[in-house]
C-alpha positions as CSV (number, residue, x, y, z in Angstrom):
1,M,0.0,0.0,0.0
2,R,2.9,2.4,0.7
3,W,4.3,1.7,-2.8
4,W,0.9,2.2,-4.3
5,A,0.5,5.6,-2.5
6,V,3.9,6.7,-3.7
7,A,3.1,5.7,-7.3
8,N,-0.3,7.5,-7.1
9,F,1.3,10.6,-5.8
10,V,3.8,10.6,-8.7
11,S,0.9,9.9,-11.2
12,N,-1.3,12.6,-9.7
13,A,1.5,15.2,-9.8
14,G,2.1,14.4,-13.5
15,T,-1.6,14.5,-14.3
16,W,-2.0,18.0,-12.7
17,M,1.1,19.2,-14.4
18,Q,-0.5,18.3,-17.7
19,L,-4.0,19.7,-16.8
20,T,-2.4,22.9,-15.7
21,V,-1.0,23.6,-19.1
22,Q,-3.5,21.8,-21.3
23,N,-6.1,24.6,-21.7
24,L,-3.2,27.0,-22.4
25,L,-1.9,24.7,-25.1
26,V,-5.3,24.6,-26.8
27,L,-5.6,28.4,-26.7
28,Q,-2.1,28.7,-28.2
29,I,-3.0,26.3,-31.0
30,T,-6.5,27.7,-31.8
31,G,-6.9,31.0,-30.1
32,S,-10.4,29.9,-29.4
33,A,-12.0,29.6,-25.9
34,A,-14.8,27.5,-27.6
35,A,-12.2,25.0,-28.8
36,T,-10.8,24.7,-25.3
37,G,-14.3,23.8,-24.0
38,L,-14.7,21.4,-26.8
39,S,-11.5,19.5,-26.0
40,V,-12.6,19.1,-22.3
41,S,-16.0,17.9,-23.4
42,I,-14.5,15.3,-25.9
43,Q,-12.3,14.0,-23.2
44,M,-15.2,13.6,-20.8
45,A,-17.6,12.2,-23.3
46,P,-16.4,8.5,-23.2
47,G,-17.2,8.5,-19.4
48,L,-20.8,9.2,-20.3
49,L,-21.1,6.8,-23.2
50,L,-18.8,4.0,-22.1
51,G,-18.5,4.3,-18.3
52,L,-20.8,1.2,-17.8
53,A,-18.8,-0.9,-20.3
54,G,-15.5,0.1,-18.7
55,G,-16.8,-0.9,-15.2
56,A,-18.0,-4.2,-16.6
57,A,-14.6,-4.8,-18.1
58,V,-12.9,-4.2,-14.8
59,D,-15.2,-6.8,-13.1
60,R,-14.3,-9.4,-15.8
61,W,-10.6,-8.9,-16.3
62,P,-7.7,-9.5,-13.9
63,R,-7.4,-6.3,-12.0
64,K,-3.6,-5.8,-11.8
65,L,-3.2,-6.5,-15.5
66,T,-6.1,-4.2,-16.4
67,A,-4.7,-1.3,-14.3
68,A,-1.1,-1.8,-15.5
69,V,-2.1,-1.9,-19.2
70,A,-4.4,1.1,-18.8
71,Q,-1.7,3.1,-17.1
72,A,0.8,2.2,-19.8
73,L,-1.6,3.3,-22.5
74,L,-2.3,6.6,-20.9
75,G,1.5,7.1,-20.5
76,A,2.0,6.3,-24.2
77,V,-0.7,8.9,-25.2
78,A,0.9,11.6,-23.1
79,L,4.4,10.9,-24.5
80,V,3.1,11.0,-28.1
81,T,1.5,14.3,-27.3
82,A,4.7,15.6,-25.9
83,V,6.6,14.6,-29.0
84,L,4.1,16.3,-31.3
85,V,4.2,19.5,-29.2
86,A,8.0,19.5,-29.2
87,L,8.0,19.1,-33.0
88,G,5.3,21.6,-33.6
89,R,3.1,19.0,-35.3
90,L,0.1,19.1,-33.0
91,D,-3.0,20.6,-34.6
92,L,-6.6,20.7,-33.4
93,P,-7.9,17.5,-35.0
94,V,-5.0,15.4,-33.6
95,L,-5.4,17.0,-30.2
96,L,-9.1,16.2,-30.1
97,A,-8.4,12.6,-31.2
98,L,-5.8,12.2,-28.4
99,A,-8.3,13.7,-25.9
100,A,-10.9,11.2,-27.0
101,V,-8.5,8.3,-26.7
102,T,-7.4,9.5,-23.2
103,G,-11.1,9.6,-22.1
104,L,-11.7,6.2,-23.5
105,I,-8.8,4.6,-21.6
106,A,-9.9,6.4,-18.4
107,T,-13.2,4.6,-18.4
108,V,-11.3,1.4,-17.5
109,D,-8.4,2.9,-15.7
110,G,-10.4,4.8,-13.1
111,P,-12.4,1.9,-11.5
112,A,-9.5,-0.5,-12.0
113,C,-7.0,1.6,-10.1
114,A,-9.6,2.5,-7.4
115,L,-10.5,-1.1,-6.7
116,L,-6.8,-2.3,-7.0
117,G,-5.9,0.0,-4.1
118,N,-8.7,-1.6,-2.0
119,D,-7.3,-5.1,-2.7
120,L,-4.0,-4.2,-1.0
121,V,-5.4,-3.9,2.5
122,P,-7.7,-6.0,4.8
123,A,-11.4,-5.3,4.4
124,P,-11.7,-3.3,7.7
125,D,-9.0,-0.9,6.4
126,V,-10.6,-0.1,3.0
127,P,-12.2,3.2,4.2
128,S,-8.7,4.3,5.4
129,A,-7.2,3.3,2.1
130,I,-9.7,5.4,0.3
131,G,-8.9,8.3,2.6
132,V,-5.2,7.9,1.9
133,G,-6.1,7.9,-1.8
134,S,-7.9,11.3,-1.4
135,L,-4.9,12.7,0.5
136,V,-2.5,11.6,-2.2
137,H,-4.8,13.1,-4.8
138,S,-4.8,16.5,-3.1
139,A,-1.1,16.5,-2.4
140,G,-0.4,15.5,-6.0
141,R,-2.6,18.4,-7.2
142,L,-0.6,20.9,-5.2
143,A,2.7,19.5,-6.3
144,G,1.7,19.2,-10.0
145,A,0.4,22.7,-10.2
146,A,3.6,24.1,-8.7
147,L,5.9,21.9,-10.9
148,A,4.0,22.8,-14.1
149,G,5.1,26.4,-13.8
150,V,8.7,25.4,-13.3
151,A,8.7,22.8,-16.1
152,V,7.0,25.1,-18.6
153,G,9.2,28.0,-17.7
154,F,12.5,26.2,-18.2
155,L,11.6,23.4,-20.7
156,G,8.4,24.4,-22.4
157,T,4.8,23.0,-22.6
158,A,6.0,19.6,-23.9
159,A,7.8,19.0,-20.7
160,A,4.5,18.8,-18.7
161,Y,3.2,16.1,-21.1
162,A,6.4,14.2,-21.0
163,A,6.5,14.2,-17.2
164,N,2.9,13.0,-17.1
165,G,3.7,10.2,-19.5
166,L,6.7,9.1,-17.4
167,S,4.6,9.2,-14.3
168,F,2.0,6.8,-15.8
169,M,4.8,4.4,-16.9
170,F,6.2,4.5,-13.3
171,V,2.8,3.3,-12.0
172,A,2.6,0.6,-14.7
173,C,6.0,-0.7,-13.5
174,V,5.0,-0.7,-9.9
175,I,1.7,-2.5,-10.2
176,P,3.2,-6.0,-11.0
177,F,5.1,-6.0,-7.7
178,L,2.1,-5.1,-5.5
179,K,0.9,-7.9,-3.2
180,A,-2.8,-8.0,-2.5
181,A,-4.0,-8.5,1.0
182,R,-7.0,-10.4,-0.4
183,P,-7.6,-11.5,-4.0
184,S,-9.9,-9.6,-6.2
185,V,-13.0,-11.2,-7.8
186,A,-11.2,-11.5,-11.1
187,T,-8.3,-13.3,-9.4
188,R,-10.5,-15.6,-7.5
189,S,-12.2,-16.6,-10.7
190,V,-9.1,-18.4,-11.9
191,L,-8.4,-20.2,-8.5
192,P,-9.4,-23.9,-8.2
193,V,-12.6,-24.6,-6.2
194,P,-14.1,-27.8,-5.0
195,A,-15.7,-30.1,-7.7
196,K,-14.1,-28.0,-10.4
197,Q,-17.0,-25.6,-10.2
198,P,-16.4,-21.9,-11.0
199,A,-16.4,-19.5,-8.0
200,P,-19.9,-18.1,-7.4
201,E,-18.6,-14.5,-7.6
202,A,-17.1,-15.3,-11.0
203,V,-20.4,-16.8,-12.2
204,A,-22.2,-13.6,-11.2
205,A,-19.6,-11.4,-12.8
206,R,-19.7,-13.2,-16.1
207,G,-23.5,-13.2,-16.2
208,M,-23.9,-9.5,-15.4
209,S,-24.0,-7.1,-18.3
210,A,-23.2,-3.4,-18.2
211,R,-27.0,-2.6,-18.5
212,E,-27.8,-4.9,-15.6
213,G,-25.1,-3.2,-13.6
214,L,-26.9,0.1,-14.1
215,A,-30.1,-1.6,-13.0
216,F,-28.4,-2.8,-9.8
217,F,-27.2,0.8,-9.1
218,M,-30.7,2.2,-9.6
219,R,-32.3,-0.3,-7.3
220,R,-29.9,0.5,-4.5
221,P,-31.5,3.3,-2.5
222,R,-28.2,4.4,-0.9
223,L,-26.5,4.7,-4.3
224,V,-29.4,6.6,-5.8
225,A,-29.3,9.0,-2.9
226,L,-25.5,9.6,-3.4
227,A,-26.1,10.3,-7.1
228,A,-28.8,12.8,-6.2
229,L,-26.6,14.6,-3.6
230,N,-23.7,14.7,-6.1
231,G,-26.0,16.1,-8.8
232,V,-27.5,18.9,-6.8
233,S,-24.0,19.8,-5.5
234,A,-22.6,19.9,-9.0
235,L,-25.4,22.0,-10.4
236,F,-25.6,24.6,-7.6
237,G,-22.2,24.5,-5.9
238,R,-18.8,22.9,-5.8
239,N,-17.7,24.3,-9.1
240,Y,-15.5,26.7,-7.2
241,S,-12.9,27.0,-10.0
242,L,-15.7,28.7,-12.0
243,T,-17.7,30.6,-9.5
244,L,-15.0,31.8,-7.2
245,V,-12.7,33.1,-10.0
246,V,-15.7,35.2,-11.2
247,L,-16.3,36.4,-7.6
248,V,-12.6,37.3,-7.0
249,T,-12.0,39.0,-10.3
250,G,-15.4,40.7,-10.4
251,P,-17.1,42.0,-7.2
252,L,-13.9,41.7,-5.1
253,A,-11.8,43.4,-7.8
254,G,-8.9,40.9,-7.4
255,D,-6.5,39.6,-10.0
256,A,-4.9,36.3,-11.0
257,G,-2.7,36.5,-7.9
258,S,-5.8,36.9,-5.7
259,F,-7.4,33.8,-7.2
260,S,-4.2,31.9,-6.8
261,K,-4.5,32.5,-3.0
262,V,-8.0,31.2,-3.1
263,S,-6.9,28.1,-5.1
264,T,-4.1,27.5,-2.6
265,V,-6.5,27.6,0.4
266,L,-8.9,25.3,-1.5
267,A,-6.1,22.8,-2.0
268,A,-4.9,23.1,1.6
269,G,-8.5,22.5,2.8
270,G,-8.6,19.4,0.5
271,I,-5.5,18.0,2.2
272,V,-6.9,18.6,5.7
273,G,-10.2,17.0,4.7
274,A,-8.5,14.0,3.2
275,V,-6.5,13.5,6.4
276,L,-9.8,13.6,8.4
277,G,-11.5,11.4,5.8
278,A,-8.8,8.8,6.2
279,R,-9.9,8.3,9.8
280,L,-13.4,7.4,8.8
281,R,-14.3,3.7,9.4
282,K,-18.0,3.3,8.4
283,P,-19.2,6.5,6.6
284,G,-22.7,6.5,5.2
285,V,-25.1,8.5,3.1
286,R,-26.2,10.5,6.1
287,M,-22.7,11.8,6.7
288,V,-22.4,12.8,3.0
289,A,-25.7,14.7,3.3
290,V,-24.6,16.5,6.5
291,L,-21.3,17.6,4.8
292,T,-23.1,18.6,1.7
293,L,-25.4,20.8,3.8
294,A,-22.5,22.3,5.7
295,G,-20.8,23.2,2.4
296,A,-24.0,24.8,1.2
297,L,-24.5,26.9,4.3
298,L,-20.9,28.1,4.0
299,Q,-21.4,29.0,0.4
300,I,-24.1,31.5,1.2
301,P,-21.9,33.9,3.3
302,A,-19.1,33.3,0.8
303,G,-21.4,34.9,-1.8
304,L,-21.8,37.8,0.5
305,A,-18.1,38.1,1.3
306,P,-17.1,41.9,1.4
307,S,-13.4,41.2,1.0
308,L,-10.8,38.6,-0.1
309,L,-9.8,38.0,3.5
310,V,-13.3,37.1,4.5
311,L,-13.6,34.8,1.5
312,L,-10.4,33.0,2.4
313,V,-11.7,32.4,5.9
314,L,-14.8,30.8,4.5
315,V,-13.2,28.9,1.7
316,L,-11.0,26.7,4.0
317,P,-14.0,25.0,5.8
318,M,-15.8,24.7,2.5
319,A,-12.9,22.8,1.0
320,V,-12.6,20.6,4.2
321,A,-16.3,19.7,4.1
322,E,-16.1,18.9,0.3
323,S,-13.0,16.7,0.7
324,V,-14.3,14.7,3.7
325,G,-17.7,14.3,1.9
326,D,-15.9,13.1,-1.3
327,T,-14.0,10.5,0.8
328,A,-17.1,9.3,2.5
329,Q,-18.9,9.1,-0.8
330,S,-16.1,7.1,-2.4
331,T,-16.1,4.7,0.6
332,V,-19.8,4.0,0.2
333,L,-19.5,3.5,-3.5
334,Q,-16.6,1.0,-3.2
335,T,-17.8,-0.9,-0.2
336,D,-21.6,-1.0,-0.3
337,P,-22.0,-3.2,-3.5
338,P,-21.0,-6.9,-3.5
339,A,-17.3,-7.3,-4.5
340,E,-18.2,-8.7,-7.9
341,M,-20.3,-5.7,-8.7
342,R,-18.0,-2.8,-7.7
343,G,-16.5,-2.3,-11.1
344,R,-19.9,-1.9,-12.7
345,V,-21.1,0.4,-9.9
346,L,-18.1,2.7,-10.4
347,G,-18.8,2.6,-14.1
348,A,-22.4,3.6,-13.6
349,W,-21.2,6.3,-11.2
350,S,-18.7,7.6,-13.9
351,S,-21.6,7.9,-16.4
352,I,-23.9,9.7,-13.9
353,R,-21.1,12.1,-12.7
354,T,-20.2,12.9,-16.3
355,V,-23.7,14.1,-16.9
356,W,-23.4,16.6,-14.0
357,G,-19.9,17.5,-15.1
358,L,-21.1,18.4,-18.6
359,A,-24.3,20.2,-17.6
360,A,-23.2,22.2,-14.6
361,P,-20.6,24.6,-16.0
362,P,-22.7,26.1,-18.8
363,M,-25.8,26.3,-16.5
364,L,-23.8,28.1,-13.8
365,G,-22.2,30.4,-16.4
366,L,-25.6,31.4,-17.8
367,F,-27.0,32.0,-14.3
368,M,-24.0,34.2,-13.5
369,E,-24.5,36.2,-16.7
370,L,-28.2,36.8,-15.9
371,A,-28.1,37.2,-12.1
372,G,-24.5,37.9,-11.1
373,V,-22.1,35.7,-9.2
374,R,-23.2,36.7,-5.7
375,V,-26.8,35.7,-6.4
376,T,-25.6,32.5,-8.0
377,L,-23.7,31.5,-4.9
378,I,-26.4,32.4,-2.5
379,V,-29.3,30.9,-4.5
380,G,-27.2,27.8,-5.1
381,G,-26.4,27.3,-1.4
382,L,-30.1,27.8,-0.5
383,A,-31.1,25.2,-3.2
384,I,-28.7,22.6,-1.9
385,A,-29.7,23.2,1.7
386,T,-33.4,22.9,0.8
387,F,-32.9,19.7,-1.1
388,V,-31.0,18.0,1.7
389,T,-33.4,19.2,4.4
390,T,-36.4,18.1,2.3
391,G,-34.9,14.7,1.8
392,Y,-34.3,14.4,5.6
393,L,-37.9,15.3,6.4
394,L,-39.3,12.9,3.8
395,R,-37.1,10.0,4.8
396,G,-39.8,8.4,6.9
397,R,-42.1,8.1,3.9
398,R,-39.6,6.0,1.9
399,P,-38.5,2.3,2.5
400,R,-36.2,2.0,5.5
401,S,-32.5,1.8,4.6
402,G,-32.4,-1.8,5.7
403,A,-35.2,-2.9,3.4
404,L,-33.9,-3.3,-0.1
405,I,-36.1,-2.9,-3.1
406,P,-36.7,-6.2,-4.9
407,V,-34.1,-6.9,-7.5
408,P,-34.6,-9.2,-10.5
409,D,-33.1,-12.6,-10.1
410,A,-30.5,-11.9,-12.8
411,V,-29.1,-9.1,-10.8
412,V,-28.8,-10.9,-7.5
413,P,-25.2,-12.3,-7.0
414,A,-25.0,-16.0,-7.4
415,R,-23.7,-16.5,-3.9
416,A,-26.9,-15.0,-2.5
417,R,-29.1,-17.2,-4.6
418,L,-27.1,-20.3,-3.5
419,S,-27.5,-19.3,0.1
420,T,-31.3,-18.8,-0.3
421,A,-31.6,-22.2,-2.0
422,A,-29.7,-23.9,0.8
């Protein structure tokens, strides 16, 4: 797990180096802000269209091999991009094609790497492992953003892509040497079992299509509640890189340096929240809802902030609440479903989250154009708080959390059917 954390830190630092300069590169090539948005959308699109298929592939294929190959392919794409940039041969069609390939590989890489990290620790320690992953992500984001400026300043834009490609290759080289604390479903499927019968989990995994995986997700009340919380947060808050930059450079009359301070505080709060999240043992949907409500209530005074200093004071707890909530949310997503279904659940989650990711920025941008950024933040915070409060008040009218909605027999894991038959 320590090796995995180090490898992920290196990979996240490389990824954020690339992301920091990617939009700048598109603007340099095209001079068009619309083209920049198009490149982001194209890279996200495979998550919407193929997220379910990617999750199903992770459930079927050996996890270590899947993660290693995906990391190597992502590294190859980044290195090819670096070479094209260095030679001055990267034009818009090629860039968009590379963005689409990156998004396609990520539909498999995301759930494979997330679940591989969970396999490295005993089951009781999985929540802590997820928290460590959040901490590594936040630390890598800080380091990558700082290193991007140094790399581009001394070596040029291609250096950021090259560093990211090498970081992916480093992870691909580390994965074969990782020792799992418990075998994954894909691994168990190739182990011998009595009477030469396939393992029940493997039978369930092979018999479950991507569509049935989505049906499983939608019949799981806790997962549907998480999706709803994530959606309302994405649509009315949390897009701080968009709303806060408008607030700082507009009503607060700041500059790029002022927003850099806000970004630093956001990242620092993310690290603090990840440390706190790593201590969670059994987080649930209620905890995610409470943290979502806390962030919404802090967003309202942030919209009213009279100065940059007041905003910085409010941004820190907002970032902490968001980070702890994300860690709790990830823990529920990766531990609530049966082991043989987790790849498909993460694939369904990727598709749902991509919908919010594509819809939220233009909606918020339009709202800010019509009503102003302060009204957007205040109304957004009130909308999130109203949604969470209403859900809490209506919880008694819905099935109790312990009572699962009936699921078709094809969706029930084979092990459960065997136990019932016995």
